[in-house]
DOFITI-95092 format. One record per residue: x negated, y negated, z of N, C-alpha, C in turn; residue in one letter. Coordinates in steps of 0.02 Angstrom, whole numbers, plus 50000, padded with zeros to 5 digits. Layout:
BEGIN
XYZXYZXYZa;...
//
This chain:
BEGIN
517485018749429517765024949402517345027849349m;517155034249348516775037349294517245040849246n;517155039249183517605042249132517345048949107y;516675049949115516385055949088515855058649133i;515675065049123515085067749158514485066049112n;514065062149136513515059349093512995064749080k;512755064949016512205069449000511595067449037n;511185072449059510565070949089510045069749035q;509735064049037509265062148986508565062449017l;508035063748975507355063549005507195056949033p;506825056749088506695050349122506235045949082e;505755048849050505285045049008505155049148945n;504925045648892504695049248832503965046848815i;503595051548790502915050048771502695053248706s;503095057848678502935060748612503545064148584s;503505066548524504055069948492504215076448527i;503755078748569503875084948609504425084048658k;504625077948670505165076848719505845078648690d;505885080048624506505082348595506675089148629v;507285090048646507485096348682508185098548663n;508265104848653508885107548629509495106148678e;509315104748741509845103448792510095096048791y;509755091948754509955084948751510455083648695y;510825078348703511305076248649510915075648582d;511215077748531510895077648463510705070448444q;511135065548461510975058648443510365056248480n;510275058548543509685056548581509065059748548v;509085066148529508535069348496508375065948431n;508915063848395508785060348331508425053648342d;508625050248398508285043848413507545045148430l;507425049848471506705051248491506315053148431i;506585057348387506245059348324506105053348281t;506605048848276506485042748236505945038648264y;505935037748331505435033348364504715035948355l;504645042448355503955044948348503735046848277f;504215046948230504025048248162503905041748123k;504205036348148504125029848114503585025548147k;503265021448106502785016648131503085009748136t;503585008448095503965002248098504705003848111k;504994999548152505695001148175506174995748151f;506774998148133507284993848108507844993248163n;507984987048182508504986248234509164989248216k;509374988648155510024991448134510024999248138h;509465002448121509425009648126509525011748199d;509205008148243509225009948316509935009048341i;510265003348321510955002148342511405007748317l;511285010348258511705015948232511635021948275n;511005023448301510915028948347511305027648414y;511225021648437511605019748499512335020948491y;512625017948436513355018348427513585025648420k;513205029548384513375036848376513385040348443a;512895038848486512875042048551513455039948597y;513585033348600514095030948647514825032148622f;514895033148556515575034748530515785041748556k;515285045848572515445052748594515605052948669n;515395047848705515465048648779515915043148811i;516055037648778516475032548807517205033748791i;517615032648842518345033748834518605029548774n;519025032648734519255029348673519645023048685k;519995022648745520365016848760519955010448767k;519345011248787518905005448797518315005448749i;518275010348706517705011448663517515005448621q;518005002948585517844997148537517564991148574d;517904989348630517694983448670517004984448701d;516894990548725516264991748760515684992248713y;515794995548656515264996248605515094989248575i;515574984848573515444978048551514954974548600y;515054975648665514594972748714513894975948712l;513874982548698513254985848689512864982748631i;513204981648577512874978748517512624971748534e;513034967748569512844960848585512224960948630e;512194965048681511624965548725511024968048686f;511104973248645510544976148609510284971148558s;510704967648525510474962448475510044957248506n;510164955848571509784950448605509124953348631s;509084959448657508494961648690508064966248646i;508364969548597507944973848552507384970148517l;507484964248490506934960648458506354959548504p;506484958348565505934957348619505594963948628i;505964969248636505694976048644505244978248586i;505524976948527505164979348465504534975348453l;504484969448480503864965548473503344967348528k;503544971248577503114972948632502604978248609s;502124979948652501634985148637501924992048641k;502504992648675502774999248689503504999448667y;503634998848602504334998648578504695005248585p;504335010848581504675017348585504985018548656r;504565017648706504805018148774505355013448788q;505255007048770505745001848785506415003048752g;506405005248688507015006548650507425012648683t;507015017548704507345023448735507635021548804y;507255017548843507505015648910508115011048905q;508155007048851508745003048841509355007448835l;509305012748798509835017648792510035020748860l;509505022748898509615025648964509955020749012r;509735014349009510035009249052510765008449035f;510935007548971511645006648951512065012648972i;511745018548962512115024848979512225025149056d;511735022849096511805023249168512345018549195a;512435012749164512885007949192513595008349160i;513655011649103514305011949073514805015849111q;515445014149114515735008549074515875002649118p;515334999549146515374993849191515354987549150n;515954984649137515994978749096515614972849130f;515704972149195515414966449230514644966849226e;514364972549233513654973249233513344971349163f;513634974249110513364972949044513484965749023i;514044962849044514174955849028513674951349066e;513524953049128513054949049164512364949849133m;512174955549110511534956649077511494952549011a;512034952048975512064947848913511964940448932i;512314938048983512294931149002511604929049028l;511254933649062510594932049088510054932849036n;510134929248980509664930048925508974927648943s;508914923148993508264920649014507854925949050f;508204931549070507884936949102507694942649057s;507894942248992507794947948948507054949648937h;506604944748942505894946748935505694951348993k;505904949749056505714954049111506074960749106k;506714960649083507064967149073506694971149026i;506454968248971506044971948922505444974848952s;505084970948997504484973349030504654979649072d;505244979449103505444985449144505584991649100i;505964990549047506114996049000505494998848968f;505004994948951504414997548919503915000648967t;504084999849034503625002449084503775009649105f;504385010849130504515017749153505275018749167s;505455025249168506145027149182506315025849255g;505825026149298505945024849371506205017549381h;505845012849353506025005949359506695004549328a;506825007849270507455007249237508045009749281t;507915015649315508405018749360508615013849414n;508105010549443508245006049499508675000149476l;508494997249418508864991549392509604993449377l;509704999549353510385001849336510835002749395s;510535003149457510935004549518511294998749546k;511094992649529511364986949566511334980649524d;511904977849509511944971749469511574965749500i;511494965949566511144960549602510404960349585r;510134965749562509424965749546509244961349488l;509744959549447509644954849393509404948049419l;509604946349481509374940049509508604939749517e;508304945449534507594945749546507214944249483i;507524945849426507194944649362507244937549337l;507604933349371507644926349356506944923149363d;506704919949310506034916749318505974912049376p;506534909449400506524904649457506694907749523y;506694914249527506874917749588506404915449642y;506674913149697506284909549747505844913749793e;506014920149803505634924149851505034927149815i;504414925349836503814927949812503454932249864k;503214937949845502884942349893502164940249908l;501994939449970501314936949988501074939950055n;501224946250067501024949850126501334946850190k;501924944150181502284940850236502864945250258n;502794947650321503294952250349503974948750359i;503964942150366504564938350378505054938950320n;504804939650259505214940350199505674946450208i;505364952050229505744958150235506204958150295y;505964955350351506374954950410506984950650400q;506924945350363507444940750348508014944250310k;507824948150260508304951750220508704956950262e;508334960650302508654965950341509074962750398f;508904956850420509284953550474509994951650452s;510094951450385510764949950359511244955450369k;511024961550387511444967350395511684967550468i;512334966950476512604966950543512794974250563s;512634976250625512784982850649513524983550676v;513884977850673514564977750698515084979550645n;514874982150588515344984350536515374992050541e;515814994950497515865002350499515235005350469d;515135011550491514475014950473514365015150399e;514855016750360514745017350287514525010550259e;514845005250279514664998450257513954996750275t;513784998350338513094997050363512595000350318i;512705006850309512195010850274512155008950199l;512725007050169512705004750099512274998450094n;512394993850142511994987450140511264988750152k;511104993750196510424995350209510084998150147l;510405002750109510115005550051510025000349997r;510504995849990510464990649937509904985849953k;509824984050015509304979250034508614982350025t;508554988850043507934992450032507754992649958h;508264994549916508164995149846507964988449813r;508294983049836508144976549810507414974649822q;507174975749884506504973949902505984978549868l;506134984949864505704989549828505654987549754k;506224986049724506234983949655505804977949644f;505844973249689505444967149679504694968449681q;504484973249726503774975049728503594978149661i;503994982749635503834985949573503794981049513i;504304976649510504294971749457503664967349461v;503464965749522502854961649531502234965349505s;502214971849514501664975849489501694976149410i;502284977349385502394977849311502154971349276i;502334965749307502214959349275501534956549294t;501144960349333500464958449355500464952349403d;501034951149433501074945749485500784948149551e;500734954849555500474957849616499954963049596l;499364962649624498824967749610499064974349639k;498854979749603499084986349623498794988049692v;498204985549707497934986849773498324983449828e;498594977449813498994973849865499684976749874d;499924980049823500594982949824500674987649883a;500114991249900500164996049956500394992650020a;500134986650034500314983450096501064981050094y;501284978850035501994976950030502454982750041e;502244988850012502654994650025502624996550100f;502074995550133502034996750202502504991950243y;502484985550226502914980750261503664982650250l;503844984850191504524986950176504694992950221l;504254997750226504405003850267504445001750342a;503984997550364503994995350434504654992150452h;504874987150413505484983650428506114987950418c;506084992550367506664997150362506725001550423t;506175004050447506195008150507506425004250569l;506224998250572506434993650628507184992950627q;507474991750568508194990850561508554997450576k;508295003050547508625009450556508655011450629v;508125009850668508125011350738508695007550774q;508785001550759509334997450789510015000450770k;510085002250704510705005150680510845011750716i;510355016250720510455022750750510645022250825a;510305017950861510435016850933511125014150939v;511315009450897511995006350903512535011750889h;512435015850836512945020750818513055026150873l;512465028650897512475033950949512755031251014i;512545025351035512795022451097513545020951093s;513755018951035514485017651025514875024251028k;514615029350993514955035850993514985039351062e;514435038751101514395041951166514585037151224k;514765030951206514965026051256514415025051310k;513805023451283513215022351326512935015351310i;512695011951360512375005451352511785006251303d;511765002851246511235003551199510545002051225p;510514997451274509854995451301509535001351339t;509935006251356509655012451390509345017151341a;509435015851276509215020651227508665018051178l;508555011451181508135008851127507385008551141d;507165011351200506465011151216506135018051207d;505865018951144505505025051129504975023551078f;504545028351063504005027051016504075031050952g;503835028050898503805031650833503075031650810i;502775037150806502095037950785502075039850709l;501685035850672501645037150599500975040150584s;500985044250530500375047550505500315045850429y;499765048050399499715048050329499655041150298g;499945040350238499895034050201500235028250241r;500785029550272501135024350310500675021650365f;500335026050401499895023950455499285020350429a;499065021750369498445018850344498575013050294q;499205010850288499365005350242499175006950169n;499285013350149499105015550082499715018050045l;500315015350056500895017850029500985016549955m;501345021049921501535020049851502285019649848t;502585018649790503305017849786503675024149804s;503375030049798503715036249814503445039449878n;503075035849918502795039149980503335041150028s;503225046650060503675048750114503415045950180d;503795046750235503565044550300503455050450344l;502825050950369502665056350418502745053150487d;503235055650524503415052550587503505057550643l;503335055050706503485059050766503835054450812v;504425056350837504835052450883504635054850955f;504435049950996504215051551065504595047651112i;504905050751163505335047351211505045047851281f;505235043551326505025044151396505265050751425p;504895053351475505105059651506505775059051541d;505865053151573506485051951608506765044951594r;507395044251608507725037951598508185036651657n;508105030851689508505029451748509225029251738q;509455028251676510155028051659510475035051656s;510045040251656510305047251651510045051251709f;510535053551750510365057951806510265065151781q;510635066951731510595073551702510065073651647n;509505077351656508975077351607509185080451540l;509605085751544509825088851482510235084151441k;510655080151473511065075351436510625070251401t;510095067751438509645063051412509285065851350y;509035071951355508665075251300509145076151240h;509765077851253510265078751201510365072151159f;510425066751200510525059951167509905058151126i;509295059751152508675058551117508665061751050l;508855068151050508855071950989509355069150939s;509935066450964510405063350919510145057250886l;509775053050925509505046850896509005048450842i;508535053050857508015054950808508355057750745a;508845062250754509185065050698509565060050657q;509875055050691510245049950658509795045650613k;509215043950641508735040050602508505043650541m;508325050150550508115054150494508645054850442i;509265055750464509835056250419509965049850379s;509925044150412510015037850379509465036750324i;508865038650341508305037350295508285042350237l;508465048750249508335053850201508935057450171s;509545055650192510135058650163510205056650088s;510295061650045510375060149976511105058349960k;511175052449931511835050049912511835047849842t;512385045349815512395042649748511925036849738s;511715033649797511265028049796510525030449801q;510435036949809509785040149821509565039149894n;509105042949914508855042249981508375036449986l;508255034450049507785028750060507055031250064i;506955036250108506275039450114506385046750129y;505935050950105505875057750129505545057150197e;505765061050247505475060850314505165067650330i;504565067450352504215073750371504015073250445d;504245077950485504105077950557503685083850577t;503355087150531503005093350547502405092250593k;502135086150598501555085050641501705084150714l;502385084250729502565083850800502635090750831g;502635091250896502755097650931503445100150921p;503545106550914504225109550912504385111550981k;504855107851012505015108851082505745110051092v;505945110951156506655113151169507145107851153s;506995101451162507515096351156507705095251081i;507225096051037507375094550967506775096750924s;506915098450862506365099950816506105093450786s;506415087850802506235081250774505995076250827n;506025077850889505855072950940505555076751000a;505155073251041504845076251101504755070751154c;504645072951214504505068351268503755066951270t;503555061751309502845059951311502435065551339l;502685068851393502285074451421502205080151372s;502735081551336502695086851284502205085151230e;502215078751209501735076651155501025077051180f;500905074951243500225075551271500005082651278k;500425086851305500265093951313500105097251245s;500485095751198500405098451129499705096951103f;499515090551108498855088651081498265090551124h;498395092051188497845094251230497755101751226e;498265105551210498245112851214498395116951153n;498735113951105499045118251048498825116350980e;498565110350971498455108250900497875111450867t;497945112150802497385114050758496875108450757f;496285109650733495785104350725496015099350672s;496355101750620496585096950567497135092450594w;497515095050643498035090750674497725085650718e;497175087350755496825082450793496515077050746k;496265079250690495995074450642496545070050614m;497095072750601497675068550577497875063350628a;497845065450693498025060750746497545054750749l;496915055850732496435050450732496625044750685m;496995046350632497195041150584497925039150591k;498235041350645498945039450657498995032450687s;499605029950685499695023250713500405022750742k;500455019550801501115018550831501455012850791l;502065014050769502405009050726502565002850762v;502845003350825503034997450864502684997650930f;502454991750953502114991151020502384985451057k;503024985451069503394979751098503574980651172d;503674986951191503964988151259503414991051305s;503574991551371503134994551418502975001751402n;503505005451381503395012551366502935013051304f;503075009151255502665009551192501935007851208q;501805003051253501135001551273500805007251311n;501205010551355500965016351390500805021851341e;501235023051294501155028151244500495026851201l;500405020451187499825018751147499165020451184e;499165019651249498575021351290498475028851288k;499005032651292498945040151289498675042351223v;498945039151169498715041151101497985039651091i;497765033651112497065031851106496605036551145q;496855038851204496445043751242496405050351208k;496965052451178496965058951142496515058651080l;496465052651050496025052150991495295053351007k;495135052551072494415053551091494225060751101l;494725065151095494565072351102494055074551048q;493615079251070493125081851024493435086850977t;493305086050913493555090850864493005095750847i;493155102050856492675107550846492585108550770n;492005107050745491855107450674491925114550647s;491695119250686491735126350665492455128450656k;492895126450705493585128150699493905124750637n;493715118550627493985114850570493785118350504l;493165120350498492935123750439493335130150428i;493435133850479493845140150472494555138350447q;494855133250473495505130950451495495128850378e;494985125250358494955122950288494875129150243i;494495133850264494415139950222495085143550216n;495475143750270496125147050268496585143050220e;496545136450223496935132150178496785133750104m;496155135050091495925136450023495995143450003r;496335147450046496485154550033495855158950029r;495335156850066494765161250074494945166450126i;494805172550113495025178250158494655177850224v;495035177850279494755178250345494875185250372i;494365188450400494445195050424494975195550477k;495395200650474495975201150521495755200950594p;495155204050611494965203950681494795197050710e;494675192050664494535185450688495175181550709t;495745184250694496385181050711496665184150775k;496805180050821497075182350886497815184050879k;498025188750922498735190750922499155184950940k;499735184150906500235178850919499935171750909n;499395171550870499065164750859499525160450818e;499565153950834499965149250796499695148950722k;500155148950673499975148850606499805142150581q;499285141650541499095135250508499555134050449n;499945128850449500415127750394500235122350345n;499595120250344499395115250296498975118350241l;499255118950182498915122150126498675117150075n;498015117150064497755112450013497855115649944i;497695122149940497735125149875498025132149875s;498485133449834498765139949826498765141849753e;498135142349729498055142849655498385137149619n;498405131349651498755125749619498385122949562v;497745124349552497385121549496497725123349430e;498075128849428498415130949366499125128249361n;499375125049414500065122849415500155115349414k;499675111649442499775104449446499605100649383i;499845094649381499685090449322498965087549329h;498665085649274497985083449274497835077649320w;498335073349329498265067149370498385068449445y;498555074449466498675075749535498045075149575e;498065071849629497505070749673497575072849746t;498195074449765498335075949832498105083149854k;498375088049820498295094749842497755098749805y;497475095849753496985099449713496315099749751s;495915104849734495235105249764494845098849742l;494495095749789494175089549775494615083649776g;495215084549804495705079049805495695075049871g;496275071749883496305067249940496165070950006q;496465076750016496355080250079495615081850089r;495255083650035494555085250043494155078950061d;494375073350034494025066850054494135065650128i;494705067050156494825065850227494395070350268e;494285076550246493845080950282493105078750278f;492905076350219492205073950209492085067850252l;492565063250256492495057250299492345059450370e;492675064850393492545067350462491835070250466f;491705074850420491055078350426490445073750415f;490545068650373489955064250359489765060050419f;490175060050471489985056650532489535060950575n;489455067150557489015071750594488305071050570n;487835069150613487125068550592486845074550557p;487095080550569486825086650538486935086350462k;487415082350439487525081950367486935079550328c;486505075550359485905073050327485435078950309y;485505084450346485075090450334485355094650276e;486005093850263486335098250215486405094750147i;486585088250148486725084550088486205079050076i;485885079250020485365074150004485705067449989e;485335062150006485595055249993486295054350017n;486395055950081487055055750111487385048950107l;486995043750115487285036850114487575035450045d;487245037849993487525036949924488175041049918e;488155046749946488775051049942489355047749980k;489225044450035489745040950072490035035450029k;489595031749992489835026449951490275029449892y;490045035149866490425038449814491125040549836f;491165043049900491785045149927492255038849935i;491975033249956492365027349963492675025149898k;492275025449844492505023549777493015028649751k;492905035149767493365040349742494045039249776a;494045037349840494675036249875495065031049843k;494755025349823495115020049787495325022249718m;494905026049683495045028749618495695032849620f;495755037349669496325041649676496935037349694y;496835032349738497415028349759497715024549698f;497305021749657497565017749600497955022449553i;497695028449543498045033449499498715034849531i;498715036549595499355038049631499865032349625d;499595026249637500055020649636500435019649570q;500055020249517500365019449450500795025549432y;500545031649444500935037549428501605037649463v;501595035649528502225035749568502715030249547n;502505025649503502975020849476503365023349415l;503155029249392503445031649329504085035949338t;504155039249395504695044149402505075043249467y;505685045749469506115045449527506105051949567s;506125057549533506185064249567505615068949545n;505605070549482505125075649460504535072449423q;503925074649441503335071749409503335073349336k;503135068449294503125069649222502525073749200p;502625077749147502045081549121501595077049081s;501835071649056501435066649021501605059749046r;501105055549051501205048749074501355044149016l;501735038849029501925034048977501285030248955t;501325027548894500745024048865500575017948907n;501065014248932500875008448970500545010149036q;500785015449070500465017649131499735019449117i;499615023149062498945024849045498505018949031l;498785014248997498385008148984498215004449046e;498715003649091498585000049153498045003749196k;498075010549193497565014249229496885013149199l;496825013449134496185012249100495915005349114q;496355000449114496134993549127495914992649195r;496304994949245496164994249315495534998049335n;495425003849304494855008149323494275007049277l;494355002449228493795000749180493585007249143n;494045010849117493905017149081494225016149009i;493855018248959494035016148891494655020048861k;494735026348878495275029948846495495035648890d;496065039148868496345044448909495855050248920l;495475052048869494995057548876494485055948927g;494245049648927493745047748976494035047649046s;494695045449052495015045449116495065052549145l;495285057249103495345064149126494665067049146k;494145065549106493475068149120493215065149185m;493315058549195493085055449256493435058249318s;494075059349313494455062149368494215069149384l;494115073249332493885080249342493195080249375k;492755075849349492055075349376492075073249450k;492515068449466492545066149536492775071649580t;493305075549560493535081049599492985086349608k;492645087749556492095092749559491555090749608n;491365084249607490855082049652491065082349724e;491685080449738491945080649806492015087949831i;492235092049785492305099149803491605102149818n;491105100149779490425102549789490145100449856k;490265094149877490015091749941490335095649998y;491025096549992491375099950048491175107350049l;491055110349991490865117349989490185118350022s;489735113850013489085114050047489155114350123l;489585110050147489705109450219490045115950247i;490525118550208490855124550228490385130450228l;489925130750181489455136350178488955136150240e;488765130050258488265129350312488595129450382h;489255129050384489605129350451489275124650503s;489395118350497489105113450542489215115350617l;
//
């Protein structure tokens, strides 16, 4: 039961500029204190905490609950204040207590698990995103136990074992709650392993991939079970279809906030259905159910954002297609950039006869020639370079992938995906650099290829750490610990050098691609 409507607090703090007139005055006073002082007094901090919680906790339980807040704070604050990041840690402790109140069981368990307080402190000093996850589920305290037995080591069985504990024979709400909790628990463990340096940031991408793979595997079973039960259909008649992945998921380059780019592909016909329209309707329900399970926003938050824009928009569904529709789309309708995206796609499961047949079709489609001139025109359109009206055919399909829409003035300095010289431009360069004509346009092309390879990893490490800091909205400023980890992992001495190195890398990549666009390979 919630006793109050909780104030929205900033997810992270990095300077006194985080003081805001819309926040509780006691929160603003705490932030001001943290950034104006160089030494901190535990009793001063506790006074800010008590002043804040006296305003929001129901008076009937106020004395008992604030006593527990003091007990927990007295135990963990000394650890936080001795850390390298006491400001962020002290603030996140307030956010954590605020998020779980008035849950007596949770705060009492946090007090009892004193052996985990060092790791809890590591989480609080790291980011608001990690703090948010911990505050969602009391069971996550188990993961912080120094003797927690499950260690991540690129083993898919760890993830499959956890999801296998979810029975599809319960009611839908129970199934979905267990699914979200299991996903959050495993995601939290990956993040904690990165925070504590038990897991290299480069290796974390594969762990996030395994988590997404096993989540999707379980969600497919759940969706088929629920739809077959609702429509009174044998589930074995519905479970043979393909899921094609694109982007980071397909390339094992996932971060904590990565979405899933998916296309659901079904057989043209099914012997269990004489009526083709009925079959197509059921297919659309399964695809929609999977998307709903994964991306519906609840109090527990969504599991993944799902993007299906890379699939054909056909009559049966905007989210699913048949094999023949998928094949026709890629043979007759796709833009060059969509063909290029297909080259890096991957079928998620290859277990059935249909999935094996689909894999052969996909591999054959990947052999299609991509017209470089068409791709260059599409890239120019994405970059908002004016194309003469007469060059566009009547009723021509619109290109919906935009790299830049004057975004250079809108994005944060650490953004690498949509900015000029960013990740998308690297993908285009990787394609163009395979063309022998590039040797005539770009000097020392082999050196440039090596530079692109390093830039790709440079961007990935930045993305991996940045995406660990926030849950919904990207921060305007990164936390000190994130910046330090970036500088250490990238072997860069300070923030100014990091920004300069990123800007220089983007400029170089943009220069290489601009040369190719000008010469129209």
